[in-house]
C-alpha positions in Angstrom: 148.1 345.2 27.2 150.9 346.3 29.3 153.4 344.0 30.9 152.4 345.0 34.4 148.7 344.0 33.9 149.7 340.4 33.2 149.3 337.8 35.9 151.8 334.9 36.0 150.1 331.5 35.9 151.4 328.0 35.9 151.7 326.5 32.5 148.3 325.2 31.2 149.7 322.0 29.8 149.9 320.4 33.3 146.8 319.2 35.2 146.5 321.1 38.4 145.9 318.8 41.3 145.2 319.8 44.9 148.0 319.5 47.4 146.6 317.3 50.1 148.5 315.7 53.0 148.9 311.9 52.9 146.5 310.0 55.1 148.2 307.5 57.4 146.3 304.3 57.9 147.2 301.8 60.6 146.9 298.1 59.8 145.4 295.7 62.3 148.1 293.6 63.9 146.1 291.4 66.2 142.8 289.7 66.0 140.6 288.4 68.9 137.7 286.2 68.6 134.8 286.2 71.0 133.7 282.7 70.2 134.9 279.8 72.3 137.6 277.7 70.7 136.3 274.6 72.4 133.2 274.5 70.2 135.3 274.5 67.1 137.4 271.6 68.3 134.4 269.5 69.2 133.0 270.0 65.7 136.4 269.0 64.2 136.5 265.9 66.3 133.1 264.8 65.0 134.3 265.0 61.4 137.8 263.6 62.2 136.5 260.3 63.6 134.3 259.5 60.7 135.9 257.7 57.8 134.7 258.6 54.4 134.4 255.6 52.2 134.0 256.4 48.5 133.5 253.6 46.0 135.8 253.9 43.1 134.3 252.7 39.8 136.2 250.0 38.0 137.5 250.5 34.5 135.7 248.5 31.9 138.6 246.2 31.3 138.9 245.4 35.0 135.2 244.4 35.3 134.1 240.8 35.2 132.1 239.6 32.2 128.9 239.7 34.2 129.6 243.3 35.2 130.5 244.3 31.6 127.2 242.8 30.2 125.1 244.5 32.9 126.9 247.8 32.3 126.3 247.8 28.5 122.7 246.5 28.9 121.7 249.3 31.3 123.4 252.3 29.7 121.8 255.7 30.6 120.0 257.5 27.8 122.5 260.4 27.7 125.4 258.1 26.9 126.2 257.2 23.3 125.7 253.6 22.2 128.9 251.5 22.5 129.6 249.0 19.7 131.2 245.8 20.9 132.4 242.4 19.8 130.8 239.4 21.5 132.6 236.1 21.3 130.4 233.1 22.0 130.6 229.3 21.4 128.7 229.8 18.1 131.1 232.5 16.8 131.7 236.3 16.9 129.1 239.0 16.6 129.5 242.7 16.4 126.8 245.1 17.4 125.2 247.1 20.3 123.9 245.4 23.4 120.3 246.6 23.9 119.1 244.5 26.9 120.6 242.1 29.3 118.8 240.0 31.9 120.9 237.4 33.6 119.9 234.6 31.1 119.8 236.3 27.7 121.5 239.1 25.8 119.6 241.0 23.1 122.0 242.6 20.6 121.5 244.8 17.5 123.8 243.7 14.7 124.1 244.6 11.0 121.7 241.8 10.2 119.1 242.6 12.8 118.3 241.9 16.4 119.8 238.7 17.8 119.2 237.0 21.2 122.2 235.2 22.6 122.0 232.9 25.7 124.3 234.1 28.5 125.9 230.6 28.9 127.3 230.7 25.4 129.2 234.0 25.9 133.0 233.6 26.2 134.3 237.2 26.0 133.4 240.8 25.3 135.5 243.5 23.6 134.6 247.2 23.0 134.9 248.4 19.4 133.9 252.0 19.6 131.0 254.5 19.9 128.2 254.9 17.4 125.7 257.6 16.9 122.1 257.1 18.1 120.7 256.8 14.5 123.6 255.2 12.9 122.3 251.6 12.9 119.0 252.8 11.3 120.9 254.7 8.7 123.1 251.7 7.9 120.1 249.4 7.4 118.5 251.7 4.8 121.3 251.2 2.2 
């Protein structure tokens, strides 16, 4: 090949990109709404005048003894059993409250199921959580 037959090219190491002009875009500076503003303010007034009252649930320690007993006696199925210490005029008992109807408390203890009259109960203290099958497992041994 002779030198005059060669065509000069750009180096092949660089990626060749087209040379386009930059596109100019204009940003929107103002906004106009076709809806009436009055309708929006009327709707806001309806919500503004209503007071939203939400009941805050008490912490267990702040509940009265009656509320504590009814809470533990009516626990939902998805909550774990809560072991508690019940102080009565006869003495102290540790276990899980299964049922509570305003006159009697049915409690599972290590020695079996015990019925305690409501009038004898002095105080209630939480001990901790227990697994669903723990009391059955404990009774086997």
